[in-house]
N, CA, C and O atoms as a Tripos MOL2 file, in Angstrom:
@<TRIPOS>MOLECULE
protein
  220   219    55     0     0
PROTEIN
NO_CHARGES

@<TRIPOS>ATOM
      1 N         -63.2410  -32.4970  -32.8690 N.3       1 MET1
      2 CA        -64.6160  -32.6490  -32.4930 C.3       1 MET1
      3 C         -64.6890  -33.6860  -31.3940 C.2       1 MET1
      4 O         -64.0080  -34.7100  -31.4450 O.2       1 MET1
      5 N         -65.5140  -33.4150  -30.4030 N.am      2 CYS2
      6 CA        -65.7310  -34.3390  -29.2890 C.3       2 CYS2
      7 C         -67.2070  -34.6430  -29.1560 C.2       2 CYS2
      8 O         -68.0460  -33.7540  -29.3010 O.2       2 CYS2
      9 N         -67.5220  -35.8730  -28.8870 N.am      3 LEU3
     10 CA        -68.8890  -36.2670  -28.6130 C.3       3 LEU3
     11 C         -68.9140  -36.7680  -27.1800 C.2       3 LEU3
     12 O         -68.2290  -37.7310  -26.8360 O.2       3 LEU3
     13 N         -69.7040  -36.1120  -26.3490 N.am      4 LEU4
     14 CA        -69.7710  -36.4540  -24.9410 C.3       4 LEU4
     15 C         -71.2010  -36.7970  -24.5700 C.2       4 LEU4
     16 O         -72.1520  -36.2210  -25.0990 O.2       4 LEU4
     17 N         -71.3370  -37.7260  -23.6670 N.am      5 ALA5
     18 CA        -72.6680  -38.0750  -23.1530 C.3       5 ALA5
     19 C         -72.5890  -38.1150  -21.6390 C.2       5 ALA5
     20 O         -71.6400  -38.6550  -21.0710 O.2       5 ALA5
     21 N         -73.5880  -37.5420  -20.9910 N.am      6 LYS6
     22 CA        -73.6190  -37.5310  -19.5290 C.3       6 LYS6
     23 C         -75.0740  -37.6370  -19.0990 C.2       6 LYS6
     24 O         -75.9420  -36.9600  -19.6510 O.2       6 LYS6
     25 N         -75.3320  -38.4640  -18.1420 N.am      7 ARG7
     26 CA        -76.6880  -38.6140  -17.6290 C.3       7 ARG7
     27 C         -76.7710  -37.9210  -16.2790 C.2       7 ARG7
     28 O         -75.9230  -38.1380  -15.4130 O.2       7 ARG7
     29 N         -77.7690  -37.1060  -16.1000 N.am      8 ILE8
     30 CA        -77.9700  -36.4080  -14.8370 C.3       8 ILE8
     31 C         -79.0210  -37.1660  -14.0410 C.2       8 ILE8
     32 O         -80.1030  -37.4680  -14.5460 O.2       8 ILE8
     33 N         -78.6930  -37.4650  -12.8030 N.am      9 GLU9
     34 CA        -79.6350  -38.1680  -11.9440 C.3       9 GLU9
     35 C         -80.7850  -37.2480  -11.5400 C.2       9 GLU9
     36 O         -81.9430  -37.6670  -11.5210 O.2       9 GLU9
     37 N         -80.4650  -36.0010  -11.2180 N.am     10 GLU10
     38 CA        -81.4780  -35.0260  -10.8120 C.3      10 GLU10
     39 C         -81.1810  -33.7070  -11.4980 C.2      10 GLU10
     40 O         -80.0200  -33.3850  -11.7510 O.2      10 GLU10
     41 N         -82.2080  -32.9480  -11.7990 N.am     11 GLY11
     42 CA        -81.9970  -31.6180  -12.3620 C.3      11 GLY11
     43 C         -81.8430  -31.6220  -13.8710 C.2      11 GLY11
     44 O         -82.2000  -32.5810  -14.5550 O.2      11 GLY11
     45 N         -81.3010  -30.5210  -14.3650 N.am     12 VAL12
     46 CA        -81.1380  -30.3210  -15.8010 C.3      12 VAL12
     47 C         -79.7970  -29.6470  -16.0610 C.2      12 VAL12
     48 O         -79.1930  -29.0670  -15.1590 O.2      12 VAL12
     49 N         -79.3420  -29.7330  -17.3070 N.am     13 PHE13
     50 CA        -78.1770  -28.9650  -17.7080 C.3      13 PHE13
     51 C         -78.5780  -27.5090  -17.8420 C.2      13 PHE13
     52 O         -79.6330  -27.2130  -18.4030 O.2      13 PHE13
     53 N         -77.7810  -26.6150  -17.3530 N.am     14 ARG14
     54 CA        -77.9370  -25.1810  -17.5810 C.3      14 ARG14
     55 C         -77.0620  -24.8700  -18.7870 C.2      14 ARG14
     56 O         -75.8650  -24.6270  -18.6370 O.2      14 ARG14
     57 N         -77.6450  -24.8750  -19.9760 N.am     15 TRP15
     58 CA        -76.8800  -24.7460  -21.2040 C.3      15 TRP15
     59 C         -76.5710  -23.2940  -21.5050 C.2      15 TRP15
     60 O         -77.4340  -22.4390  -21.3030 O.2      15 TRP15
     61 N         -75.3560  -22.9770  -21.9880 N.am     16 PRO16
     62 CA        -74.9960  -21.5870  -22.3080 C.3      16 PRO16
     63 C         -75.7470  -21.0720  -23.5390 C.2      16 PRO16
     64 O         -76.1680  -21.8440  -24.4000 O.2      16 PRO16
     65 N         -75.8980  -19.7670  -23.5940 N.am     17 LYS17
     66 CA        -76.5520  -19.1420  -24.7340 C.3      17 LYS17
     67 C         -75.6630  -19.2940  -25.9700 C.2      17 LYS17
     68 O         -74.4470  -19.1230  -25.8900 O.2      17 LYS17
     69 N         -76.2700  -19.6120  -27.0990 N.am     18 ILE18
     70 CA        -75.5300  -19.7760  -28.3440 C.3      18 ILE18
     71 C         -75.7000  -18.5160  -29.1820 C.2      18 ILE18
     72 O         -76.8140  -18.1220  -29.5260 O.2      18 ILE18
     73 N         -74.5710  -17.8960  -29.5010 N.am     19 GLU19
     74 CA        -74.5600  -16.6970  -30.3320 C.3      19 GLU19
     75 C         -73.7370  -16.9590  -31.5760 C.2      19 GLU19
     76 O         -72.6090  -17.4430  -31.4860 O.2      19 GLU19
     77 N         -74.2900  -16.6460  -32.7320 N.am     20 ASP20
     78 CA        -73.6140  -16.8810  -34.0130 C.3      20 ASP20
     79 C         -73.2020  -18.3400  -34.1730 C.2      20 ASP20
     80 O         -72.1790  -18.6360  -34.7910 O.2      20 ASP20
     81 N         -73.9940  -19.2470  -33.6190 N.am     21 GLY21
     82 CA        -73.7190  -20.6740  -33.7500 C.3      21 GLY21
     83 C         -72.6150  -21.1780  -32.8380 C.2      21 GLY21
     84 O         -72.1360  -22.2990  -33.0120 O.2      21 GLY21
     85 N         -72.1930  -20.3540  -31.8490 N.am     22 VAL22
     86 CA        -71.0800  -20.7310  -30.9780 C.3      22 VAL22
     87 C         -71.4750  -20.5340  -29.5160 C.2      22 VAL22
     88 O         -72.0310  -19.4980  -29.1530 O.2      22 VAL22
     89 N         -71.1900  -21.5250  -28.6870 N.am     23 ALA23
     90 CA        -71.3560  -21.4030  -27.2440 C.3      23 ALA23
     91 C         -69.9700  -21.1360  -26.6630 C.2      23 ALA23
     92 O         -69.0740  -21.9680  -26.7980 O.2      23 ALA23
     93 N         -69.7890  -19.9980  -26.0250 N.am     24 ARG24
     94 CA        -68.4760  -19.6320  -25.4960 C.3      24 ARG24
     95 C         -68.4140  -19.8790  -23.9900 C.2      24 ARG24
     96 O         -69.1910  -19.3160  -23.2190 O.2      24 ARG24
     97 N         -67.4710  -20.7360  -23.5880 N.am     25 LEU25
     98 CA        -67.2580  -21.0730  -22.1870 C.3      25 LEU25
     99 C         -65.7660  -21.1220  -21.9110 C.2      25 LEU25
    100 O         -64.9760  -21.4670  -22.7900 O.2      25 LEU25
    101 N         -65.3860  -20.7780  -20.6990 N.am     26 SER26
    102 CA        -63.9900  -20.9590  -20.3000 C.3      26 SER26
    103 C         -63.7850  -22.4460  -19.9910 C.2      26 SER26
    104 O         -64.7490  -23.2070  -19.9200 O.2      26 SER26
    105 N         -62.5430  -22.8490  -19.8090 N.am     27 ALA27
    106 CA        -62.2510  -24.2450  -19.4840 C.3      27 ALA27
    107 C         -62.9160  -24.6350  -18.1680 C.2      27 ALA27
    108 O         -63.4470  -25.7390  -18.0440 O.2      27 ALA27
    109 N         -62.8900  -23.7330  -17.1840 N.am     28 ALA28
    110 CA        -63.5060  -24.0170  -15.8900 C.3      28 ALA28
    111 C         -65.0230  -24.1430  -16.0220 C.2      28 ALA28
    112 O         -65.6320  -25.0060  -15.3890 O.2      28 ALA28
    113 N         -65.6320  -23.2860  -16.8420 N.am     29 GLN29
    114 CA        -67.0760  -23.3430  -17.0380 C.3      29 GLN29
    115 C         -67.4700  -24.6340  -17.7590 C.2      29 GLN29
    116 O         -68.4710  -25.2560  -17.4010 O.2      29 GLN29
    117 N         -66.7020  -25.0440  -18.7640 N.am     30 LEU30
    118 CA        -66.9750  -26.2920  -19.4710 C.3      30 LEU30
    119 C         -66.8610  -27.4720  -18.5160 C.2      30 LEU30
    120 O         -67.6950  -28.3770  -18.5470 O.2      30 LEU30
    121 N         -65.8500  -27.4710  -17.6790 N.am     31 SER31
    122 CA        -65.6750  -28.5490  -16.7120 C.3      31 SER31
    123 C         -66.8750  -28.6380  -15.7720 C.2      31 SER31
    124 O         -67.3650  -29.7310  -15.4880 O.2      31 SER31
    125 N         -67.3450  -27.4940  -15.2930 N.am     32 ALA32
    126 CA        -68.5140  -27.4680  -14.4160 C.3      32 ALA32
    127 C         -69.7460  -27.9900  -15.1540 C.2      32 ALA32
    128 O         -70.5180  -28.7670  -14.5920 O.2      32 ALA32
    129 N         -69.9350  -27.5760  -16.3920 N.am     33 LEU33
    130 CA        -71.0720  -28.0190  -17.1910 C.3      33 LEU33
    131 C         -71.0640  -29.5300  -17.3620 C.2      33 LEU33
    132 O         -72.0990  -30.1810  -17.2240 O.2      33 LEU33
    133 N         -69.8930  -30.0880  -17.6620 N.am     34 LEU34
    134 CA        -69.7850  -31.5260  -17.8680 C.3      34 LEU34
    135 C         -69.9790  -32.3190  -16.5790 C.2      34 LEU34
    136 O         -70.3430  -33.4940  -16.6160 O.2      34 LEU34
    137 N         -69.7340  -31.6740  -15.4380 N.am     35 GLU35
    138 CA        -69.9680  -32.3200  -14.1490 C.3      35 GLU35
    139 C         -71.4140  -32.1830  -13.6940 C.2      35 GLU35
    140 O         -71.7950  -32.7190  -12.6530 O.2      35 GLU35
    141 N         -72.2270  -31.4610  -14.4790 N.am     36 GLY36
    142 CA        -73.6280  -31.2930  -14.1290 C.3      36 GLY36
    143 C         -73.8750  -30.1410  -13.1750 C.2      36 GLY36
    144 O         -74.9620  -30.0210  -12.6100 O.2      36 GLY36
    145 N         -72.8680  -29.2910  -12.9930 N.am     37 LEU37
    146 CA        -72.9960  -28.1370  -12.1060 C.3      37 LEU37
    147 C         -73.4810  -26.9270  -12.8970 C.2      37 LEU37
    148 O         -73.4600  -26.9330  -14.1280 O.2      37 LEU37
    149 N         -73.9110  -25.9060  -12.1970 N.am     38 ASP38
    150 CA        -74.3450  -24.6780  -12.8540 C.3      38 ASP38
    151 C         -73.1000  -23.8820  -13.2340 C.2      38 ASP38
    152 O         -72.4820  -23.2500  -12.3780 O.2      38 ASP38
    153 N         -72.7370  -23.9080  -14.4950 N.am     39 TRP39
    154 CA        -71.5120  -23.2640  -14.9840 C.3      39 TRP39
    155 C         -71.5460  -21.7570  -14.7930 C.2      39 TRP39
    156 O         -70.4970  -21.1140  -14.7860 O.2      39 TRP39
    157 N         -72.7520  -21.1730  -14.6350 N.am     40 ARG40
    158 CA        -72.8640  -19.7250  -14.4820 C.3      40 ARG40
    159 C         -72.2880  -19.2450  -13.1530 C.2      40 ARG40
    160 O         -71.9980  -18.0590  -12.9940 O.2      40 ARG40
    161 N         -72.1190  -20.1650  -12.1940 N.am     41 LEU41
    162 CA        -71.5860  -19.8010  -10.8890 C.3      41 LEU41
    163 C         -70.0600  -19.8250  -10.8460 C.2      41 LEU41
    164 O         -69.4600  -19.4030   -9.8580 O.2      41 LEU41
    165 N         -69.4350  -20.3140  -11.9100 N.am     42 VAL42
    166 CA        -67.9690  -20.3970  -11.9680 C.3      42 VAL42
    167 C         -67.4070  -19.0280  -12.3270 C.2      42 VAL42
    168 O         -67.8090  -18.4230  -13.3210 O.2      42 VAL42
    169 N         -66.4880  -18.5540  -11.5250 N.am     43 GLN43
    170 CA        -65.8520  -17.2590  -11.7570 C.3      43 GLN43
    171 C         -64.4610  -17.4670  -12.3380 C.2      43 GLN43
    172 O         -63.7610  -18.4160  -11.9830 O.2      43 GLN43
    173 N         -64.0770  -16.5820  -13.2230 N.am     44 GLU44
    174 CA        -62.7190  -16.6180  -13.7600 C.3      44 GLU44
    175 C         -61.7370  -16.2670  -12.6430 C.2      44 GLU44
    176 O         -62.0050  -15.3880  -11.8250 O.2      44 GLU44
    177 N         -60.6140  -16.9540  -12.6180 N.am     45 ALA45
    178 CA        -59.5840  -16.6470  -11.6250 C.3      45 ALA45
    179 C         -58.9870  -15.2730  -11.9240 C.2      45 ALA45
    180 O         -58.6800  -14.9470  -13.0710 O.2      45 ALA45
    181 N         -58.8330  -14.4900  -10.8800 N.am     46 ARG46
    182 CA        -58.2160  -13.1850  -11.0540 C.3      46 ARG46
    183 C         -56.7110  -13.3000  -10.9240 C.2      46 ARG46
    184 O         -56.2060  -14.0870  -10.1230 O.2      46 ARG46
    185 N         -56.0120  -12.5300  -11.6980 N.am     47 GLU47
    186 CA        -54.5460  -12.5470  -11.6290 C.3      47 GLU47
    187 C         -54.1070  -11.8360  -10.3610 C.2      47 GLU47
    188 O         -54.5370  -10.7160  -10.0850 O.2      47 GLU47
    189 N         -53.2590  -12.4840   -9.6040 N.am     48 THR48
    190 CA        -52.7350  -11.8870   -8.3710 C.3      48 THR48
    191 C         -51.3410  -11.3600   -8.6480 C.2      48 THR48
    192 O         -50.4610  -12.0980   -9.0920 O.2      48 THR48
    193 N         -51.1470  -10.0820   -8.3850 N.am     49 LEU49
    194 CA        -49.8450   -9.4740   -8.6060 C.3      49 LEU49
    195 C         -48.9350   -9.7320   -7.4240 C.2      49 LEU49
    196 O         -49.3560   -9.6400   -6.2710 O.2      49 LEU49
    197 N         -47.6890  -10.0550   -7.7150 N.am     50 ALA50
    198 CA        -46.7080  -10.2680   -6.6520 C.3      50 ALA50
    199 C         -46.2470   -8.9020   -6.1390 C.2      50 ALA50
    200 O         -46.1000   -7.9620   -6.9210 O.2      50 ALA50
    201 N         -46.0190   -8.7890   -4.8330 N.am     51 PRO51
    202 CA        -45.5370   -7.5250   -4.2900 C.3      51 PRO51
    203 C         -44.1680   -7.1590   -4.8740 C.2      51 PRO51
    204 O         -43.3370   -8.0350   -5.1140 O.2      51 PRO51
    205 N         -43.9380   -5.8660   -5.1010 N.am     52 THR52
    206 CA        -42.6650   -5.4360   -5.6650 C.3      52 THR52
    207 C         -41.6230   -5.1650   -4.5930 C.2      52 THR52
    208 O         -40.4250   -5.1740   -4.8760 O.2      52 THR52
    209 N         -42.0720   -4.9210   -3.3500 N.am     53 GLN53
    210 CA        -41.1120   -4.7130   -2.2710 C.3      53 GLN53
    211 C         -41.7380   -5.1400   -0.9440 C.2      53 GLN53
    212 O         -42.9600   -5.1700   -0.7990 O.2      53 GLN53
    213 N         -40.8860   -5.4650    0.0070 N.am     54 ALA54
    214 CA        -41.3630   -5.9300    1.3180 C.3      54 ALA54
    215 C         -41.9370   -4.7670    2.1170 C.2      54 ALA54
    216 O         -41.4750   -3.6310    2.0150 O.2      54 ALA54
    217 N         -42.9830   -5.0890    2.9370 N.am     55 GLY55
    218 CA        -43.7110   -4.2620    3.8630 C.3      55 GLY55
    219 C         -43.3220   -2.8940    4.0620 C.2      55 GLY55
    220 O         -43.9430   -2.1840    4.8530 O.2      55 GLY55
@<TRIPOS>BOND
     1     1     2 1
     2     2     3 1
     3     3     4 2
     4     3     5 am
     5     5     6 1
     6     6     7 1
     7     7     8 2
     8     7     9 am
     9     9    10 1
    10    10    11 1
    11    11    12 2
    12    11    13 am
    13    13    14 1
    14    14    15 1
    15    15    16 2
    16    15    17 am
    17    17    18 1
    18    18    19 1
    19    19    20 2
    20    19    21 am
    21    21    22 1
    22    22    23 1
    23    23    24 2
    24    23    25 am
    25    25    26 1
    26    26    27 1
    27    27    28 2
    28    27    29 am
    29    29    30 1
    30    30    31 1
    31    31    32 2
    32    31    33 am
    33    33    34 1
    34    34    35 1
    35    35    36 2
    36    35    37 am
    37    37    38 1
    38    38    39 1
    39    39    40 2
    40    39    41 am
    41    41    42 1
    42    42    43 1
    43    43    44 2
    44    43    45 am
    45    45    46 1
    46    46    47 1
    47    47    48 2
    48    47    49 am
    49    49    50 1
    50    50    51 1
    51    51    52 2
    52    51    53 am
    53    53    54 1
    54    54    55 1
    55    55    56 2
    56    55    57 am
    57    57    58 1
    58    58    59 1
    59    59    60 2
    60    59    61 am
    61    61    62 1
    62    62    63 1
    63    63    64 2
    64    63    65 am
    65    65    66 1
    66    66    67 1
    67    67    68 2
    68    67    69 am
    69    69    70 1
    70    70    71 1
    71    71    72 2
    72    71    73 am
    73    73    74 1
    74    74    75 1
    75    75    76 2
    76    75    77 am
    77    77    78 1
    78    78    79 1
    79    79    80 2
    80    79    81 am
    81    81    82 1
    82    82    83 1
    83    83    84 2
    84    83    85 am
    85    85    86 1
    86    86    87 1
    87    87    88 2
    88    87    89 am
    89    89    90 1
    90    90    91 1
    91    91    92 2
    92    91    93 am
    93    93    94 1
    94    94    95 1
    95    95    96 2
    96    95    97 am
    97    97    98 1
    98    98    99 1
    99    99   100 2
   100    99   101 am
   101   101   102 1
   102   102   103 1
   103   103   104 2
   104   103   105 am
   105   105   106 1
   106   106   107 1
   107   107   108 2
   108   107   109 am
   109   109   110 1
   110   110   111 1
   111   111   112 2
   112   111   113 am
   113   113   114 1
   114   114   115 1
   115   115   116 2
   116   115   117 am
   117   117   118 1
   118   118   119 1
   119   119   120 2
   120   119   121 am
   121   121   122 1
   122   122   123 1
   123   123   124 2
   124   123   125 am
   125   125   126 1
   126   126   127 1
   127   127   128 2
   128   127   129 am
   129   129   130 1
   130   130   131 1
   131   131   132 2
   132   131   133 am
   133   133   134 1
   134   134   135 1
   135   135   136 2
   136   135   137 am
   137   137   138 1
   138   138   139 1
   139   139   140 2
   140   139   141 am
   141   141   142 1
   142   142   143 1
   143   143   144 2
   144   143   145 am
   145   145   146 1
   146   146   147 1
   147   147   148 2
   148   147   149 am
   149   149   150 1
   150   150   151 1
   151   151   152 2
   152   151   153 am
   153   153   154 1
   154   154   155 1
   155   155   156 2
   156   155   157 am
   157   157   158 1
   158   158   159 1
   159   159   160 2
   160   159   161 am
   161   161   162 1
   162   162   163 1
   163   163   164 2
   164   163   165 am
   165   165   166 1
   166   166   167 1
   167   167   168 2
   168   167   169 am
   169   169   170 1
   170   170   171 1
   171   171   172 2
   172   171   173 am
   173   173   174 1
   174   174   175 1
   175   175   176 2
   176   175   177 am
   177   177   178 1
   178   178   179 1
   179   179   180 2
   180   179   181 am
   181   181   182 1
   182   182   183 1
   183   183   184 2
   184   183   185 am
   185   185   186 1
   186   186   187 1
   187   187   188 2
   188   187   189 am
   189   189   190 1
   190   190   191 1
   191   191   192 2
   192   191   193 am
   193   193   194 1
   194   194   195 1
   195   195   196 2
   196   195   197 am
   197   197   198 1
   198   198   199 1
   199   199   200 2
   200   199   201 am
   201   201   202 1
   202   202   203 1
   203   203   204 2
   204   203   205 am
   205   205   206 1
   206   206   207 1
   207   207   208 2
   208   207   209 am
   209   209   210 1
   210   210   211 1
   211   211   212 2
   212   211   213 am
   213   213   214 1
   214   214   215 1
   215   215   216 2
   216   215   217 am
   217   217   218 1
   218   218   219 1
   219   219   220 2
@<TRIPOS>SUBSTRUCTURE
     1 MET1         2 RESIDUE 1 A MET
     2 CYS2         6 RESIDUE 1 A CYS
     3 LEU3        10 RESIDUE 1 A LEU
     4 LEU4        14 RESIDUE 1 A LEU
     5 ALA5        18 RESIDUE 1 A ALA
     6 LYS6        22 RESIDUE 1 A LYS
     7 ARG7        26 RESIDUE 1 A ARG
     8 ILE8        30 RESIDUE 1 A ILE
     9 GLU9        34 RESIDUE 1 A GLU
    10 GLU10       38 RESIDUE 1 A GLU
    11 GLY11       42 RESIDUE 1 A GLY
    12 VAL12       46 RESIDUE 1 A VAL
    13 PHE13       50 RESIDUE 1 A PHE
    14 ARG14       54 RESIDUE 1 A ARG
    15 TRP15       58 RESIDUE 1 A TRP
    16 PRO16       62 RESIDUE 1 A PRO
    17 LYS17       66 RESIDUE 1 A LYS
    18 ILE18       70 RESIDUE 1 A ILE
    19 GLU19       74 RESIDUE 1 A GLU
    20 ASP20       78 RESIDUE 1 A ASP
    21 GLY21       82 RESIDUE 1 A GLY
    22 VAL22       86 RESIDUE 1 A VAL
    23 ALA23       90 RESIDUE 1 A ALA
    24 ARG24       94 RESIDUE 1 A ARG
    25 LEU25       98 RESIDUE 1 A LEU
    26 SER26      102 RESIDUE 1 A SER
    27 ALA27      106 RESIDUE 1 A ALA
    28 ALA28      110 RESIDUE 1 A ALA
    29 GLN29      114 RESIDUE 1 A GLN
    30 LEU30      118 RESIDUE 1 A LEU
    31 SER31      122 RESIDUE 1 A SER
    32 ALA32      126 RESIDUE 1 A ALA
    33 LEU33      130 RESIDUE 1 A LEU
    34 LEU34      134 RESIDUE 1 A LEU
    35 GLU35      138 RESIDUE 1 A GLU
    36 GLY36      142 RESIDUE 1 A GLY
    37 LEU37      146 RESIDUE 1 A LEU
    38 ASP38      150 RESIDUE 1 A ASP
    39 TRP39      154 RESIDUE 1 A TRP
    40 ARG40      158 RESIDUE 1 A ARG
    41 LEU41      162 RESIDUE 1 A LEU
    42 VAL42      166 RESIDUE 1 A VAL
    43 GLN43      170 RESIDUE 1 A GLN
    44 GLU44      174 RESIDUE 1 A GLU
    45 ALA45      178 RESIDUE 1 A ALA
    46 ARG46      182 RESIDUE 1 A ARG
    47 GLU47      186 RESIDUE 1 A GLU
    48 THR48      190 RESIDUE 1 A THR
    49 LEU49      194 RESIDUE 1 A LEU
    50 ALA50      198 RESIDUE 1 A ALA
    51 PRO51      202 RESIDUE 1 A PRO
    52 THR52      206 RESIDUE 1 A THR
    53 GLN53      210 RESIDUE 1 A GLN
    54 ALA54      214 RESIDUE 1 A ALA
    55 GLY55      218 RESIDUE 1 A GLY
């Protein structure tokens, strides 16, 4: 369990929707939320496949 406190100088927290008593966020989204950013704008990184053969 973690207890965090953050004061926002301007604006508000954009809090995630809670379903079944759980707020689901990726690590990147949680980091954005804790920084006071809009976590909804954070996109999951896409996996980049390495080429199997040269040009």
